N, C-alpha and C positions, 0 to 999 in steps of 0.2 A: 375410582376408575378415572385415570388420566385419558382426557379425550379431546380438550382445548388447550392449545399452547401459543403462548406469547413470545416472540424472539424481539430483542429490544436493542437495537443501536442507540446508546444514550448521549444525551444531549452535550454538547462540547462547543461552545461559542467561538467563533471562526476567529475573534481577535484574539481570544486566549490560546488558539492553537498556532496562528500564523503570525501573530504580532499586527499593530493597526496597520501598517502599510498594506500588507497582502490580504486583510481579512476582506476588503471589498471584492476581490476577484478571487477569493479562495474556492476551491472545489468542492463541489457536493454531487457525488457520485453513488450510483446503487450499492448497496453492501451485499456483493456477490457471495461472500460467505454464508451469511445469513439465509440468502436465498437459495443457495445449495442446500443448506439444512432443510430449508422449508419444502423444496422439492421432494428430498428422502420422507419427510415426515408425512405429507400429503399423499405420497405414493404407498403409505403404510396405513392408511386410512385415519389420520390425525386431521382435526381442524386446526389451521394454522393463521396466525395474524403476525406481520412484521410490522413493527413500530419503529421508524427511523425519525429519530428527533432531529437530526439535521435539515433533512426535508421539511419536516413541518416546522422548523425554527421554534421548538417548544423548549420550555423549561421543566424543571421538576415537577412543578406543580401540576403541569399540563398532562406529563407523562405519567404521573400517579393516578389522575382522574381518569385517564384512559383504562389503565390497568383494571381500576375500580368498576368502570363500565363494563368492560369486556368480562371479567370475573374469570380470568383462565384458570386452568387445573395445574399449569405448570409454567414458570417464567424462566428464560434463557436471556442472559446478558452478554453481549461482547464488552472483551476488556482489554485494552493495553496499558501499558506503563503510564502514560500521560495521563490517562482518565481513570485511573484506578481509584484514587480516592472520592472522584465524583461517584463512581460506580457504587463504593461502599455505601456512601450517603443515600442512594438511588434505593438501593436494597433495603436500607435502613425505613425509610419511607414507605416503600411497598409492603414491608412486612407489618406496618401499622394497620393497614388496610383488613389484612387476612394474612395467616401463616402460609402463605404460598410457598410451595418447594422452589427455593432460587439456586440457579445453577450459572455458575460463570464459563465462559470460553474465551479463546482468543490467545494473543502471544503472551500475556503477562501471568495469567493463572498456570501457564505449563511452568514458568521459572520457580516459584514459590507456592505450590499449592498447599503444603502444612501451614504455612504462615498465614496464609488467605483463609483456610478453613479455620482459623482461630476466632475469626469474626463470627459474631452469633448469628449473624444474618444471611450468612453465606453457607448454604448446604451440601452443595455438590460442585465439583470442578470436572469439566472435561478436558484432558491433555491431548493436545494434537489436532489430527484430522478428526473432526466429529460426527461423520456421516453414519458411520457404522457403530461407533460408541453410543449414540444418542438414541437410537432404536433399541439395542439391548437393554440400556438404561432403563427407558421407558416400560419395557417388558417387565423389568423388575418391580417399577413402581404398580404396575398392575398385575402383580403376583406371579409373574411367569418365568422369574429368572434370579438366580442367586448372584447378589450385587457383588461379592467377592469375586465371581468369574468375569465381570465385564472389565475387560482389559482398556486403558484409558482413562479409567474413574477414579478420582479421590472422593471422599466422603467421610461425614461424622456418624459415629456409631451412636446409638441411644444414650450411651454412657459419657459421650463427649469425647471420646477418643478418637484420633485420626487414622484413617486408613488410605495409603496410595496405593492401587492396584499397578501391575505391571503395564509398561507401555502398550499400546496397540501397534501391531506391525502397519507399516505405510500401506497406502491403497495403491497396488502397482498397476491396476486397470483402470485408469479413468475413465474410459469409455463406459464402463459399468456404472457410473454414477449420471442420474438424468441433468438435463439443462437446469440452469437457475429458474427457481419460480418468480419470473419477473412480474407475472399478474398481481402478486402478493404487495406491489408497491405501485405509486404514479409514477411510472417510467418519465411520462413527457414533461413531468415538473423538476428533474434533476438538472442542476447547474455546471457544466464543464467551466473550466477557466478558459481564458481566451486562447490559451496555446494548446488546448487539448483537441481541438478540431479543426477540420477544413471546410466541412460542411455539417449541416444540421437537417434532421436528427441525428446523433451521435449515441452509439451505445458502447458499454465496456465488456470484454470477453478477458477470461482466465484459460489458456489452453494446456498448462504445465505447473508442476508443483517442485520445490525443491531446487536446490543449486549446488552443482558440483565442487565450485569454488569455495576458498577457505578466508574471505575476508574478515579480520579479527574484528569489526564494528558492527557486522550484519548479525540482526535476531531472528531473520526469517527460518533460519535452521531449528530453531526452536520449536517451531510448528511443522515445517514440511521436511525438515532433514535435508542431507546432501546427496540423497538418492533422487537424481534429477528423472522426473517422469512427464510424458507428454500425452495427449489426446491424440487419436489417429487422425490423419488429415481429413477422412470422409466424415467423421463425426464434428470436426470443426466447421466443414463447408455445411453441412446440415445445419448448425446452430445458425451460422451466417444467413443461410436461406431463410431460416424462420423469422429472423429480426427483421429482414427486409419484408419479408411478406407481412407479419404481424405489426410491426412498428414504423415500417417505410423507412428504415435506417439507411443513411447514405454514409455514413464514417463510422468506423469501428477504431476502437482504442484498445489494442491487446495489453492488458495491465499486469502482466506476468513480472515476476522478479528477472526473469532471463527468459527471452522469447526465442525459439527456433533453434536451439543450441544442438540438438539430437541431428548427428550426421545424416543429410540427405532430406531431413523433414521440411525445411524451408524450401527446396527446390521442388519436391513433391507438391506442397502446398500451392506456391505459385503457379506452377504447371497446371495445376487442377482450378485455380481462379481462372485463368487465361483459357483453358478448353472449355469451360462452362459458361464463360463471357460474363463473369458476376463484376458488375461494375460499380465499385464502392473505394472510397478513399480509406485507407488504414494505416495505423502507426504502431510501433512496438518499441521495447526496449532491448538493447543487445550489448554484450561485452565488445570491446574494440579489437580482441583477439579471435572473435567468432565470425569475421565477416571477411569476404574479398570483392574484388570489384566486379567479378563476373556474376556472383548470387545478387549483389546489390543492383545491378542493372537488371536481372530478371525479378526482383523484388518491384522496382518501379513499374515495369511493364504490368504486373499483376495488381497494381493500384496503391503499393505504399509510397506515400508522400513524406514521412517524418520518422527519423529513428532517434530514439532518446539514449544516449550513451553515460554510463555511469563511470565517468574517467576520473573524478575526486581529484587529482592534483596534477600538475605539470613539474613537480618536483620529485626525481626519483627517490630520494632519501624519506619524503613522506609517504609514497606509495608503498615502499619496502616497510617501512614501520607498521604498516596495517596489513601486510600480506596481501595487498591487491593482485599481485601476480600478474601484472603488465608492465611494460615500458612506455615511457613516455614518447618514444618513436613510434610504437604502434598506435597510440592514442591519436596523433598528429596525422598517421597514414591513414587509420580507419575514417577520419573526418574527410580529409582530402579526397578518398575514394568515393565516400559518400555524396559530396558535392558532385563530384565527376558524373555521376549515376543519375544526378538530377533529383536528388532526395534531400529535404530539410535536415540539417544538422542541430538536435538539441542536446545539451550537454550538460550535465550535473556535476559540480565540484563542491567539494566539503572544506570549508575553513575550519582550523583550529585542530588539522592533523598533529600527531607527535613530529617533532623536529621543524614544526613550520615556524616561521618568523613573519612579521609585517613586510619585511623587505623582499621574503620570498613570494608573499602574496602580490606585491607590486610587479615583479619580474613576471609573475604568471599570469596576471590581468593583460599585461601588454602583450603577451604571447597570444593569449586568447583573442584579443581585439585583431591582431594581425592575420589569424585563422578566420576569424569573422564567422562564427557559427550562427545560424538562424535564431536560436533562443539559447538562453542560458539560465541556469538557476545555481545559487550559491546557498548551500545549507551550511550550517554549523555542526561539526562532531558531537553527537550525543552517545555517551557510553551505556548501551541498555543493557540492564540485568540479564544475567544468562549468555554474554558474550565474552569472548577471550579478552578483548580489550576492557570491558569492564572490571574483569578480574585485575586486570594489570594496574590501572589507574586507582582502582580502590587502594593498592598498597603503595601508591605513591610514585609509580613509574610514569616517566614521560610529562609529568605537569600537577597542577592542582584540581582536585576534582571537588565540586560542592553537590551534592546530589540532590536533586529535587525533581520529583516524578512530575509534578506539575508542569516543569519545563521541559520535559524531556521531548519535544516534538522535532527538532532538527533545526529550529528557527530561533533559539535562545542558546546563550552560552552557559554551559554548566561544567566543562572542562576547559582548563586554561593552559596551553602548554608551557614549557618553560620560556620559550621564545617570546613571550609576550609579556607586558608588565601588567595588564589589568584586564579583567573580564571586559571593560568598558571599551579597552583597546579593541580587543577582538572583534565584538560587535560593531564597532567604528570600520572596522577593515571591511566588514560583510558590505554595510552602507557604500564604502568607498569602492569596491567590486562591481555592485549593482550599477551605480551612478556612470562609474568610468567606463563601463561596456555600453550602456544603453544610451547615454547622452552624446554619443559620437555622431557627427552628421553623417558619415557613411551609413550607420545604422538606421537614424531616423530616416534618411532618403530611401534606403532600400525598404522599409516599412510602408512608406508612402506610394510607392510604386505598386506595392501588392494591393492596395485599396480598390475593391471592385463593388462596393455597395456600402449604403448608410450603416449596416449590420458592422462592417469592417471598420468604419471609422469610430463608431462606439466601443468595439472590440480593444482598438489600438489606444484610444484615450483612455478607457478603464485602466490599462495597463500602464500607461505612462503614469497617471495619478498615483496608482499603488506605489511604483519605484520612487516618486517624489517623497512620499510618506515612509519610506523604510527608514 
């Protein structure tokens, strides 16, 4: 009888994930996906424990010891591409304790369920959204459901043969899902990066799933699909009020891939925040082609202090190569409007895109410095399995690809465009971009002017040390 369940966010050391420079300010945020599963499981009568290895800063031995102490009936492990090899090792060590049924979920198992199930220590895979699948699956384990009828599940039969059931339909009514079970982790011990908040305590929320756009490098559609769905404004407001009352939250970071893109939703949300006089600071992620000055001003009045834009490049050839679907002029205008509305501009750029050269990066960084956003992030292009870009570079298009799952974090070079001489040159351009932007007197003085407390001093000093070490 399956009753006790443990859901594991596996260990992934900060230095291995971000590199030595950013490790000291690397973010550690609640695993909302596991907490959403935890809420559904609790609502169906199961006893649930969530073990977040990042929060506990635990290694494999500590993780295994915890599993042994809890002695669950079922083990679920989150898995993405960059930690897959580690997850396999963790599963092997957990199996040595006892033959627990082990199930993987997350972005990577969706891509290669049959290949992953060849591993003797992996028993099941949940593909895509897991809230409905996990309940039906556990009903099978408890003798109440035919395993072949559980959509979204892949598994091994007794003879070792592998079965991949049909994919489950996406959950259209996100309001039907309960709030994440944040009580299953120690919320107060999570560590946001310096740029992730204006005030503390801070909480993260996800209010949408999916993205209707077709960027070739994006892997989120493997789990969420391109069918964009949002929770209703009343449900989102309900969760915000709960966080304020329960955890005294003063800052919310919306962690959606794309926030507020449903027509009219942003305006309704902002009006509701103002009508109910909810006084918190919040930030979100938007596309540059989904904002206008009027809406941005409304967002500011409703408490928005920062917007993170995935701009990726200021070179149109690079943007077009990955089907970003925006124009450079749109990006520049969105940043201008956001500043005019009084909202901080945060922007992400991806180095190593197809058609890129070091010379193009230098021109781009010069433009970025002129626009002077409040925060900038430079990632390195990572071709993830399951994406259209991955298929292209595997065939030799655009450049050289040395596939290394352990380095597939967006902070290390695994793909080299033809415009570069070496992987070292590409990683060197990332260092150049970071330092060229952050070590300008204009940027430094702007940060100093924003200091209001000793906490601000520490925050900016930690950020400075991290940039120096990149």
